[in-house]
N, C-alpha and C positions, 0 to 999 in steps of 0.2 A: 426614679431611674437608677438602675444598677450598673456601676462601672465595671464592665467585664474584663478590662485590661489589667492583667496580673503579672508577677514575675514568672520567668521560665520555670524555676523550681517548683512553685506552687501549682502551675498547670500540670507538670509531669507527675507530681505527687498523687494525682487523681487516677492514674492508671494502676490497676490491681493485678495481682497474680492471676494467671489463666485468662486475661482479657483477650478478646479478638480485636486486633488493632488494624484499621484500614488506612493506608498511607497513600497520598496523592503524589503525582509527579510523573513526567515523561523525560527520561534522562535527568537533567537538571532543572528542566523547566516545571515550575509549580512544585518542586520538591521542598518540603519544609524542613531544611537541613538543621536549622536552629533547634527545632523540637527533637529531632533525632539525635542531635549532639547532646541535648539535654537528658534524653532517655538513656543513652549510653553512660553518660556521666553518673546518673543516679544508680544504675545497676552496678557499675564499677565500685562505687563508694558504699553501697548498702546491700548488694546482691538482690535487690528488688526493683521492679516486679520480676517474677519468674514465670516460665512456661507460658508466655504470650503466644498467640497465633497472629500471623501477619497476612494480610491480603493487599495485593498490589497488582496493577495492570501493566505498567510499562517501565519496569527496571529503574526506579528512582535511584540512580547511582552514577558515579563517574568512572567505574571500572577499577577504582583504587581504594580510597578511604572514605569517600563521602556517601551521603544517601544511606540506603539500607545496609551498606557494608559497615556502617557504625554499629549495627546491632548483631553482628555475627560473633556472639559470645555464647558458650555453653551454659545452658541454664536460663538464659534470658529468653530464647526463642524455642518454642516446642514444635510449631507447625508453621509452614509458609505455603500460601497459595498465590502463585504469581503467573503473569503472562509472558514477560520477557525477563531473562535472568543474566544476560551476558555482561551487563554493567554492574551486577551485583555479585562478583565472583566469590567474595568471601562467604556470603550466604549460600551460593551455589555449591561451594566445596563442602559446606556442612551437609548439605542435602545429598551429594554424592557419597559422602562418608557415612551416611545414615546417622548422623548426629541428631537430625530433626526429621519430622514427617514433612514431605514436600510434594507439591502438585504443580504441574504446568498445564494451565488451560489456555485456550486462545485469548489473546489480549482483548479483542473485540467482544467476546462473550463475557469476560469479567466486567468490562465497561458497561455493557447492556445490563448485566445482572444486578449492578448497583441500584438500577431504577426499580427492578422487580422486588429487591430486598426492601426498598423504600415503600413500595406499594403493598407490602405485606403478602406477596405471593410466594408460594412454596418453591419456585424456581423459574426457569426460563427454557422454552423449547427453541431449538436451532438445528438446522442441518450442518452447521459449520462443525467440523471435526469428524464427521462420518468417515469411516475406513482410514483414519489416521491413528497415531498412537494415542490420541484423546479418546477414541472409541473404546468403551469398556471391553469390547471383544479383543482389543490389543492390551493396552495397559491402564486405559481410563485416566490418563494423565499423570499417574503416580510416578515419581522419580526413583523411588527406592522401595525395597521390601518392607520397610517400616511403615509405609503409607498404605494402610488397608481399608481405610473408610471409602466407600463408593460415592463419589461426588457427581458422577455422570451416568446416566442410564439410557439405554436404547428403548424408545417407546414408538408404538405404531399409532399414527394419527391420520384418519381419513385414507387409510390404505397405503400410507408412506411411512418410511423410517425417519425418525427424528431422534436428536439427542436431547435429553432433559438434564439441565445443569441445576443442581440443587442450590437453593438460597442459603446463605450463611449470615446469621445475624451479627451485627457490628456493635461492639461495646464502646469502642473509642475510634473516632476519626480524626487524623492529623492532616490538615489541609493548609493551603497558603493563599494569600491574596496580597494586594498592594496596600490598601488603605482601609482602616476600620474606624468606626466612631465608638464611643463609649458603650453604645448598645450592642455592638457586635456585628453591625451591618458591614459587609465586606465588598470591596470593589477590586477590580483587577486591571486597572488601566496601564500599568507598567509592566504586566505580565506578557510574555510572548504568546501564551495560549491560555484558554479558559478551561480545557480539560474536563474533568467530571467533578469539579468542586461541589456543585449543587446536589447532584444525585448521591455523592458519597456522604454529605452532611445529612441529607434527608434519611439515607439508609441507617445511619447511626441513631438519629434522633427517633426515628420511628421503630427502632429496635430496642428503644429504652436506653440508649447509650449517650455518650458525651462527644461534643465536637469542639476540638481545640484548633484555633486558627493562628497561624503565623502571618505577620504583616510587617511592612517596613516603616509604617507611620500611623499616626492617630489624627483623625480630624475631629472638629468640634461637632457635638451633638446636632443633628438635623442638617448638616451641611453637605451630605452626599446626595447626588442625584438618584432618585429611585430607580431610573432606567439603567444606571451603571452599577447598581447593587447586584452582584452575582449570587451571593448567599446572604439571605436576610437574617437579621439578628436573632430572631426567635428560634433559629436552628443553632446558633452559636452559644457555647457555654462560657468560653473564656478566650482571651486573645493575648498573644505574646508578640511584643515588639522585637524583632530579630536584630542581631548584630549585622552590620554590612557584609562581612565576609561570608555570612550564613544566608544571605539573600541575594545572591547573584542571579541575574535574569536567566542565564544558562551557566552550566559548569565551565564554560569557555569564555563567556562574555559578561562583564559587570552590567552593562546596559546599553542596548542599541535601539534607538528611536524607531528605526525602520521595521523592527521586529513586531512592534505594537500597532502598526498602521497609522501612527500619529505623525509620521514623516515619510516622504517618498524617498527611497534610496537610490542611488546611482548604480545601476546594474551593469552598464557597459564598461565599468572600470574593473570588473571581476576578471582576474587574470586567467587566460586559458589554461587548460590542463596540459601538462607536457606529454609528449607523444611516447606512450609506453603501453604494455598490454592492457592496463585499466582503461586508458583513453580509447584504444582500438575497440574493446568490448562496448564501452559507452556509445561510441560512434555507430557501431553496427546495430545496437539496441535503438538508437535515435532514429535510424532509418525506418523503423516500424511505427513511429509515433503518428497517431491519426489526426488529420486536420480537424481542428475544433473539438478534439476528443478530450475526455477526462482521464487522467493518468495517475497511478500511484507509483512512487519510487520508494523502494525499501532502503533500509540503512546499509551502509558499506559500499560495495561495488556499485549498486544502482544509482547512488547519489551522483556519480559522474555523468549520468545521462541529462540532468538538469544543467549542469555546466556546458555540456556539449550543445544543447538546445539554445542556450544564451549565446554561445560563441557563434552558432550558425544562424542567429537571428530568426529562429522559429518559435521561441518561447511564447510569443504573443499570439500564436495560432493554436496552442494547446493549453489545457488547464491542468497544471501540475498539482497534485494533492499529497498530503501525508496523512496517515491514520490519525494523528494527534488532533486533527481538526482544521488543517489548513487547506484552503482552496485558492489556487492561483498564485502568482508571484514566482519567486525563485527560492525553492526549498534549500535549506543549509545543511551542512555536513558536520561530521565530527561530533564534538559535544554540544554543538549548536543544533543538532538534528532535531527536527520537530518544528522549528521556527522557519519562518520564510521572510524574505525582503519583499515588501510591496504585495502582500496577499490581497486577493479580492475579498475573501471572507474568512473568519475564524469562528468556528462552531464548536460545540462540545463534542468530546471524542465519541460518546455513545451515539450521537447523531450522525457522525461520520461513518460509523460502522453500519448504522441502519441503511445509509445510502449505499455503501459498498455491498452489504449483503443482499440488498434488493436488485443488484445488477447495474448499479450506476457507474461502474468502471468500464471504460472502454479497453484500457490497457493496463496491466501491471507489470513492473520490472522488478524482479526480486533476486536475492542472492542464491547461489547454488554451492553447497559444500560437497555433497555426495550424491551421485545419480547412478541408477542401475539400468539394466536392459529394458525393464518395464516402464521406464520414465519415472519411477518414484524418485522423490528428492528428499534429502535429509539436511536440515539446517539447525537441528535443535539439540542433538546429544552425540558426542563422540567420546566413547569410553568415559574417562575421567573428567572430560571437559564438557560442561553442560551450559548451553547458550539459551535454550527455551525458544518457543515458537513465536512469541510476540504476536503481531497482527498477520503473520505469514499465512496462517491457515484460512482466516477469513477472506483475505485478499485473493489468494491463489485459487480458492474453490469458487469465487463469485465473479471474478473479472471475465470480460468476454474473451479477451486474449492475454496470454501470460507469457512473459520472457523471463527465463531463468539465465542469470549471467554469473560468469566466474572464470577464472583461469583454468586452463586444461588440466594442469597439475598444480600442486601447492608446495611451498617450502623450498625457497632458493631458485625458483624459476628465473632464467635470464634468456632474453631474446635479442636479436639484432635485426635492424631494419636498413635495407640498403636499396634505394631507388624503387620503393614500392614492393620489395621482396622481403620475406620473413625467414629467418633461420633460428633454430634453437641452439642457444650457446651453452646453456646448462638446464637440464631437465629438473623439475621439481621433484623433491623426495617422496611426495605422497600422491598417489593416484586418487582422482576424484571420481572417475567412471568405473564403478566396481560391480561385482557380481550381485550383491545384495546390500542395500543400505542398512545401517544400524537401527535407524528409527524412521518411520514413515511420516514425514511432515506434509508431503504431497503425494497423493495416490495417483500415479499415472494411469492405471487401468480404469479406475473409477472416472477420471477426467475424460479419458478416451471414450467411454460409454456415453458421457454427456455431450460429446462432439466438440470439446474445448480445443481452441487453436493454441498450441504451445510450442515454443522454440527454445532450445538450449544454446546459448551463445558463448563462445569462448573466443580467445585471441587468435586461434589457428583454424577454427572450424565451427560449423553450426549444425545442429541436429534439429530434427522436428519429431513431434510424437505421432505415432500412427497407431492403428488398432493392433498392429503386430509388434510394437515396440519402437525404439529409437531408430530413425533413419538419418544417415549422414547426407546433408544436402548441400554443403558449401565447405570449401577448403581455402585457406590462405594461399596467395602466391608464394612459391618457394618452399612450401611445407611438403614433406614426403609422406604420402598416405600411409605407408606400412611403418616406416621408422618413427615418424613423429605422432601418429594418431593410433593406429591399430595396435602397435607394440606397446603403447602407453595405456591401454585399457584392459580391463579383465573380462570383457566380453566383446563379441564382434557385432557392430551395428548393421542394420539393413543398408545396403549400398545399391543405388539404382542410377539416378541421374544427378551426379555431383557437379556443381558449378564452382567457379572461382569466386571468392569474396570480392567485393568492389575494391579495385586497387586504390581508390582514393582513401581508404581506411588507414593506409599504411604510409601516407605522405604528410609531411609536417607543415600543412597549410589547410585553411578551411576547405570543407568538402562541397560547399554550395548546396546544402540540403534545402535551403529556403527556395531556391529555384526549382529543385526537384519537387518539392512539396506543392508549390503554387503555380508553376508554370510548365507542368508537364505536357510534352507534345501529345497531340491527339493520336498519333501513331503508336505511342507508348501506352495510351489509355484503352485501346480497343484490341481485343483478342477474340478471333473466331475459330471455334472448335468445329472443323468440318465434319467429324463424325456425329456429333450430336446436333449440329447446325445451331449451336447456341453462340451468340455474341455477348461477351462480357465487356461491359462498358464502365470504366472506373471514372466517375465525374466528381470524385472527391476533391474539395478544395477550389473548384472552378467558381469564379466570381463573374456574374452577369450584372453589371452596374451601368452599362451604357448599351446604345444601339450597336456600337462597334464591337463590344464584347459578344453580343448575341450573333452577330455576323461571323466573327472569328470562331465561334464555336460550330455554327451551322455548317459553314463551308467545308472543312476537312471532315467532319462527321458524316455528312451526306455523301461526299465523294468516296469515303470508305464503304459505305452501304451500296453505292452504285456499282463499285467494282466486284462486290459479291455476286451480282447478277441473280440473286434469288432473296426471297423473303426469309427472315431469320427469327429465331426465338431470342429475346432480349432479356438479359439480366443486368441491371444498371445500379451502381453504388452512388447514392446521393449524399452520402456522409460529409458534413462540412461544406456543402455547396451553398452559395449565397446568390440570391436573385433580388434585385432592387424592387421594391413594391410597385413602382410605376411600370416595371417591365414584366410583372408576374403574368399578365394576360397574354402578351406576346410569347412568353416563354411557353405557356401551356399550349398556345396555338401551334407552336413549332413541335412540340412533343406529340400533338394530336395528329399533324400532318405526316410526321415520320412514321407513326404507328400505322396509319391507313395505308401508306405507300410501301413500307419496308418490312414490318414485323407480322410474323404469324400470331406470336403471343408476346406480351411485354410485362415483365415483373420488375419492380423497383424496390429498393430497400434503403432505410436510414434509421439510425439510432435516435433521431430527433423526432419526438412525437409531434411537435409543432409543424415540422416540415412535412411529415407523412400526412397530417390532417389538412394543411393547406393545399399541397399538391393534390391530394385526393379530391378535395372539393372542386378545384380547377378542372381536373380531368372529367370528373362526373358532369360538369356543366357542359362539356363538349361530347357527351355520350360515350366517353371512353371509360371501360372499366379499370379502375386505378391499379389494382393488385400491388398494393404498397406493403411491404413487410418491415420488420425490425432488423433482421439479419439475412445475410446472403443464404445461409442455409435453408431459412424458411421460404425464400424466394425460389430456390432451387427445387425444394420438395414440392412446392405448388406446380412448378413447371413440369416436374416429372409426373405428377398426378394427371395433369392435363394430357401429356403425351400418351399415358398409359390408357 
């Protein structure tokens, strides 16, 4: 047996001039800060190694001195390829100043690319990044003029456009775990996330490179459970035991049991947000949360949506996720971002992006720094300030519905709230709704062609994306349309039917969203369009768990149909609906009777494959064509085809 546990200096001495070094970490979670400190110290003392290339996905840094900020020295880094840059501003400043070659690729694509590098593939195909700054027809992800190598190509595959991301061989992987044995087997029981430790290690090893692991403790040989070993010892070349200050669970928290899933945290003790523009925006976004839906919350402003969902007691009816690999629980904010209290599951980051890219997200709530009349959004580049896209492109391009959130202006904005009315005390110095965004991180026209549902939510108004550009659809009580909105924009939005934002958004007490979500009156759930004779029925969140529930549904629903005095075309939303198995037959009998008596044609939709299959089987048994679709758009398209 070879003891792979060695001093920090000996491990760092294996890194050579010109090596490509892949660094793990999501903010401070999984960031091998001790190894990075050792690399910095070696360079400052010996001027070696020189001209290394860095690959990272999720900005392993604290926005100040830690993480990759330690490596921002001229001569040490020659090139950097990263997904998110905002928390490594020292490295980002070198990129903007053209001191290094630098590229910004989607976080999810880098995470997935690790696997393909490990598998010896030449690269990875993805639609993520098409028609954004990552597309080589724009900048190909290059941050400066010094970055001339083409890392992304447009390819045609089966008659469709794809982006091909080139594989980059890895010479050295710097990873992190909790416990190692002398053979180099690594576990992660005290880490908040598992991230991409395994594929990063595989990518380096199968590229002929080295894997250096940072841990906080050493266990006896043979004492680790094989099911808890995340990175097997055959992939690890050496192990370094980190100092305590270099191995915090996050850059904000030394250690929190609830982040690991080994203890259930008390979430009802989380203090509510104060009532300010950030909370107003988070509240309005929370009103869009789908019952039993899967939701991604981005970093920054979107983090407040989780806090509002917890305060409004609806968090148990949605599955909040972060791109780092968390599903369920209460996602954390600040330098704890990426972790969650009481998560249902923690998977690898690349697996999470597989789920996202395949359409698994019902809703995404993301930040909004700049927006133009075409609905394009920029969150990645602002002159000399460079943040990077992170997972924004993967998420915004693939979620079924997208909310962009942010204050209407930035820099010194102050508002006043009085009895549900808003007034602007001091306008922000910087306009965010401008003629043309500096960099396209989200392409509005491309999303419109795909039929994506997109809202732009601010503290004073809400816009939606249309085929013709942004349309103003809501305005806050007390806000003047001309002075507070139109005069603060560089373009004029479409204005048709503008409604007041919900007055509860502006009152300093809970809004009652739980009741809205689960106990919606039937009159609010049914809308009949007389021109098309289509009845839209929103059955989302309805629970049929008793005979009384069934009757409470049937009576007002049937009364509404009887008042129409004609048969209608039905489109009904079954997302998040729950029917007890013992009542499934009676529920299907009711749907069958309603269809024969009141409907010309009936289409139903749900994002749940199980519900579509089960309901479809029950209706077929009753000689009813199910016509069950995944989305409302598909149901409407079917109905239009029948009518034509």
